[in-house]
C-alpha positions as CSV (number, residue, x, y, z in Angstrom):
1,X,174.5,123.7,153.9
2,X,171.6,121.4,155.0
3,X,168.8,124.4,153.4
4,X,171.3,124.8,150.6
5,X,171.4,120.7,150.1
6,X,167.7,120.2,150.8
7,X,166.6,123.3,148.2
8,X,169.4,121.3,145.3
9,X,166.9,117.9,146.0
10,X,163.9,120.0,145.3
11,X,165.3,121.4,142.3
12,X,166.6,118.1,141.3
13,X,162.8,116.1,141.6
14,X,161.7,118.8,140.0
15,X,163.6,118.2,136.8
16,X,163.2,114.8,136.6
17,X,159.2,114.7,137.6
18,X,156.8,115.5,134.0
19,X,154.5,116.6,136.7
20,X,156.6,119.6,137.6
21,X,159.1,120.0,134.7
22,X,156.0,120.3,131.2
23,X,154.9,123.7,130.3
24,X,151.7,125.2,132.9
25,X,149.3,124.3,129.4
26,X,149.4,119.8,129.3
27,X,149.7,119.6,124.9
28,X,146.9,116.9,124.9
29,X,144.4,120.1,126.3
30,X,145.8,122.3,123.9
31,X,144.5,120.1,121.4
32,X,140.7,120.4,122.6
33,X,141.0,123.3,123.1
34,X,141.9,124.5,119.3
35,X,140.3,122.3,118.3
36,X,137.1,122.9,116.0
37,X,134.1,123.1,117.3
38,X,131.4,120.9,115.2
39,X,127.4,121.1,116.1
40,X,124.9,118.7,113.9
41,X,121.5,119.7,113.9
42,X,118.2,118.9,112.0
43,X,115.0,118.7,112.0
44,X,112.9,115.9,113.3
45,X,109.2,115.9,112.9
46,X,107.1,115.7,116.3
47,X,103.4,114.0,116.3
48,X,101.2,116.0,115.8
49,X,103.2,118.8,113.8
50,X,101.8,119.8,110.1
51,X,103.1,118.0,107.4
52,X,105.6,119.9,105.0
53,X,104.4,118.2,101.7
54,X,104.0,114.7,100.5
55,X,105.4,112.0,99.4
56,X,103.9,109.4,97.0
57,X,105.7,105.8,96.8
58,X,105.5,103.3,94.3
59,X,105.4,99.4,94.8
60,X,104.7,96.1,93.0
61,X,101.8,94.5,93.4
62,X,102.6,90.6,93.7
63,X,103.6,88.3,91.0
64,X,105.2,85.4,90.4
65,X,109.0,85.6,88.6
66,X,109.4,83.6,85.1
67,X,112.6,82.4,85.6
68,X,112.1,80.7,89.0
69,X,108.3,80.4,89.8
70,X,109.0,82.1,93.1
71,X,106.2,84.4,94.1
72,X,108.0,88.0,94.1
73,X,106.6,91.3,95.3
74,X,108.8,95.0,97.2
75,X,111.7,94.8,99.2
76,X,110.9,95.6,102.5
77,X,114.0,98.0,103.3
78,X,113.2,99.8,100.2
79,X,110.3,100.7,101.4
80,X,110.6,101.1,105.0
81,X,113.8,103.4,105.2
82,X,113.2,105.9,102.7
83,X,109.7,105.7,104.7
84,X,111.5,106.1,108.0
85,X,113.7,109.2,106.2
86,X,110.7,111.1,105.0
87,X,108.4,110.6,108.5
88,X,111.3,112.2,110.6
89,X,111.5,114.5,108.0
90,X,108.2,116.1,108.1
91,X,106.9,114.6,104.7
92,X,103.3,112.5,104.4
93,X,103.3,109.5,102.6
94,X,101.2,107.5,100.4
95,X,102.1,104.3,98.8
96,X,100.5,102.9,95.3
97,X,101.4,99.8,93.7
98,X,100.8,98.6,89.5
99,X,97.7,97.5,90.4
100,X,96.1,98.1,93.8
101,X,95.0,96.3,97.0
102,X,97.2,94.1,99.3
103,X,101.4,93.6,98.2
104,X,103.7,91.3,99.6
105,X,106.9,92.2,100.3
106,X,110.0,89.5,98.9
107,X,110.5,86.8,102.1
108,X,114.2,87.1,101.7
109,X,113.4,90.6,102.6
110,X,111.1,90.5,105.7
111,X,113.1,90.3,108.9
112,X,111.2,87.8,110.7
113,X,111.3,85.4,107.8
114,X,113.1,82.1,108.4
115,X,116.3,82.3,106.1
116,X,117.2,85.2,108.2
117,X,118.8,87.2,105.2
118,X,117.2,90.4,106.7
119,X,117.2,89.6,110.4
120,X,119.3,92.3,111.3
121,X,116.6,95.0,109.6
122,X,115.1,96.3,112.8
123,X,113.5,99.6,110.9
124,X,111.5,96.6,109.0
125,X,110.7,94.8,112.1
126,X,109.7,98.1,113.7
127,X,107.3,98.7,111.1
128,X,105.5,95.6,110.6
129,X,105.3,95.9,114.9
130,X,102.6,99.0,114.0
131,X,98.8,98.4,113.1
132,X,98.9,101.3,110.3
133,X,101.8,100.2,108.3
134,X,100.2,96.4,107.8
135,X,96.8,98.1,107.1
136,X,98.5,100.3,105.0
137,X,99.7,97.1,102.9
138,X,96.8,95.8,102.5
139,X,94.7,98.3,100.9
140,X,97.0,100.4,98.6
141,X,95.1,102.6,95.9
142,X,96.0,101.3,91.5
143,X,98.8,103.2,90.2
144,X,96.0,104.6,87.5
145,X,94.0,106.4,90.5
146,X,97.1,108.4,91.2
147,X,97.1,112.5,90.7
148,X,100.7,113.4,90.2
149,X,99.8,117.1,91.2
150,X,99.1,116.0,94.6
151,X,102.2,115.1,95.8
152,X,105.9,116.4,96.1
153,X,107.8,113.3,95.0
154,X,107.6,110.3,93.3
155,X,110.2,107.5,95.1
156,X,109.7,104.0,93.5
157,X,110.2,101.0,95.8
158,X,112.7,98.1,94.4
159,X,112.3,94.6,94.9
160,X,112.1,91.4,92.6
161,X,108.6,92.5,91.1
162,X,109.2,95.6,89.2
163,X,111.5,93.8,86.6
164,X,108.1,92.5,85.6
165,X,105.5,95.1,86.8
166,X,107.4,98.3,85.9
167,X,108.9,97.1,83.0
168,X,107.0,98.3,79.6
169,X,104.2,99.6,82.4
170,X,103.5,102.9,79.9
171,X,101.0,104.2,83.1
172,X,103.9,104.4,85.6
173,X,106.5,105.7,83.1
174,X,103.8,108.6,81.9
175,X,103.4,109.1,85.5
176,X,107.1,109.2,86.9
177,X,107.8,111.6,83.8
178,X,105.6,114.0,84.7
179,X,107.4,114.0,88.3
180,X,110.3,114.8,86.3
181,X,109.3,117.4,84.0
182,X,107.6,119.4,86.5
183,X,111.1,119.5,88.4
184,X,110.1,117.5,91.3
185,X,112.0,114.9,92.5
186,X,111.8,111.9,90.9
187,X,113.5,108.4,92.9
188,X,114.1,104.7,91.9
189,X,116.1,102.4,93.5
190,X,117.7,98.7,92.8
191,X,115.5,97.1,90.3
192,X,112.7,99.7,90.3
193,X,115.3,101.4,87.9
194,X,114.4,99.0,85.1
195,X,111.4,101.6,84.3
196,X,114.3,104.1,83.5
197,X,115.2,101.5,80.4
198,X,112.5,102.6,78.5
199,X,110.6,106.3,80.4
200,X,110.5,108.8,77.9
201,X,110.2,112.5,78.1
202,X,107.3,114.2,76.7
203,X,109.6,115.2,73.8
204,X,110.4,111.5,73.3
205,X,113.7,110.9,74.4
206,X,114.8,108.8,77.6
207,X,114.9,110.9,80.9
208,X,118.2,109.4,81.3
209,X,119.5,110.4,77.9
210,X,122.8,112.8,79.7
211,X,122.0,112.0,82.9
212,X,124.2,109.5,85.4
213,X,122.1,107.1,87.1
214,X,122.5,103.8,89.0
215,X,120.3,100.4,89.7
216,X,121.6,96.5,91.1
217,X,124.6,96.3,89.7
218,X,125.7,93.5,87.2
219,X,128.0,92.7,90.3
220,X,125.3,91.8,92.4
221,X,123.1,90.0,89.9
222,X,125.9,88.0,89.8
223,X,126.3,87.3,93.5
224,X,122.4,86.7,93.9
225,X,122.5,83.8,91.2
226,X,125.6,82.2,92.6
227,X,123.5,82.2,96.1
228,X,120.8,80.2,94.6
229,X,122.4,78.4,92.2
230,X,120.4,79.6,88.9
231,X,119.4,82.9,87.3
232,X,117.1,85.0,89.3
233,X,116.1,88.2,86.4
234,X,114.9,88.1,83.3
235,X,117.7,90.6,82.3
236,X,120.4,92.9,84.1
237,X,119.8,96.2,84.6
238,X,123.1,97.5,84.4
239,X,123.9,94.9,81.2
240,X,121.3,96.7,79.3
241,X,121.6,100.1,80.7
242,X,125.2,99.8,79.0
243,X,123.3,99.9,75.9
244,X,122.0,102.6,76.1
245,X,123.6,105.3,74.4
246,X,124.6,109.2,75.7
247,X,124.1,107.7,79.4
248,X,126.4,107.0,82.3
249,X,125.1,104.1,84.3
250,X,127.6,104.0,87.6
251,X,128.0,101.6,90.2
252,X,129.8,101.2,93.4
253,X,130.9,98.4,95.5
254,X,128.3,95.4,95.7
255,X,126.0,96.1,98.7
256,X,127.4,99.7,99.7
257,X,125.1,102.9,100.0
258,X,125.1,104.4,96.8
259,X,122.7,106.7,95.4
260,X,123.2,109.7,92.4
261,X,121.5,112.8,92.0
262,X,121.5,114.2,88.9
263,X,119.4,117.4,88.2
264,X,115.8,116.2,89.8
265,X,116.8,112.4,89.0
266,X,117.8,110.5,92.4
267,X,118.5,107.4,91.8
268,X,120.0,104.0,94.5
269,X,121.8,100.8,93.8
270,X,120.2,98.2,95.8
271,X,118.4,97.9,99.4
272,X,121.0,99.3,100.8
273,X,121.1,102.7,99.2
274,X,117.4,103.6,99.8
275,X,117.9,105.6,102.7
276,X,120.6,107.5,101.1
277,X,118.8,108.2,98.3
278,X,115.3,109.2,100.1
279,X,117.6,112.1,102.1
280,X,118.7,113.2,98.8
281,X,115.2,114.1,98.1
282,X,114.9,115.4,101.5
283,X,117.5,118.0,100.5
284,X,116.0,118.8,97.4
285,X,112.8,119.6,98.9
286,X,114.7,122.1,101.6
287,X,116.1,123.9,99.4
């Protein structure tokens, strides 16, 4: 009887205890065993390895805003973030400017600026610690001295400067069209997209004819104007783009990362979209 009673107690304990009563395979473990394996792998360029190709980046030379009277130029993140993507992917980059010589970043885009507006931009901060990057900013080649055949892609850097130095710049329009018509990735981000309001192909049609593209949004312009208490830009890209026939100008949420690829025309909405646009360039060059 004592033996039967002991066995009954053991069976009763097993029934109540989840460790013994559950199936041999823990459902959580079973789920993990059946989950899909995901792997991520992409090329990262090592020091000394041969370059895959060469990309031309074009920035604005320093100028002064006729709206605010501020000294303006290029936006740091729109140079450094794409530059990081291109270099990691194994591409050599050459930086040129509209007039050549020293170029200046818009002060608010400098991560060391007292405003703290771009203090989070550690990529730009990192590049600013290197001698070669600072030398590159000091000695840019003139736009007119560029041979489009020497490069695999073109990338226009934005900022406030392009609203004055890219707008109506026939040399830059012609250069961008040469890349585009050659089937090479042709990219503009943020305010550099102002070039696409007028840039035409050799047949006289606008490059954006029949295309979907983006650039600095009205909502972003409004935010910037309200922040400083005055109108900053002489015109708004989105507003002007929507006046063009047979083209689709599209924007996403303000200051989100947003890039569009339509054929070999690649555009990015604003300063937070440079890396996304650059990745689309790399993908096209890799195909």
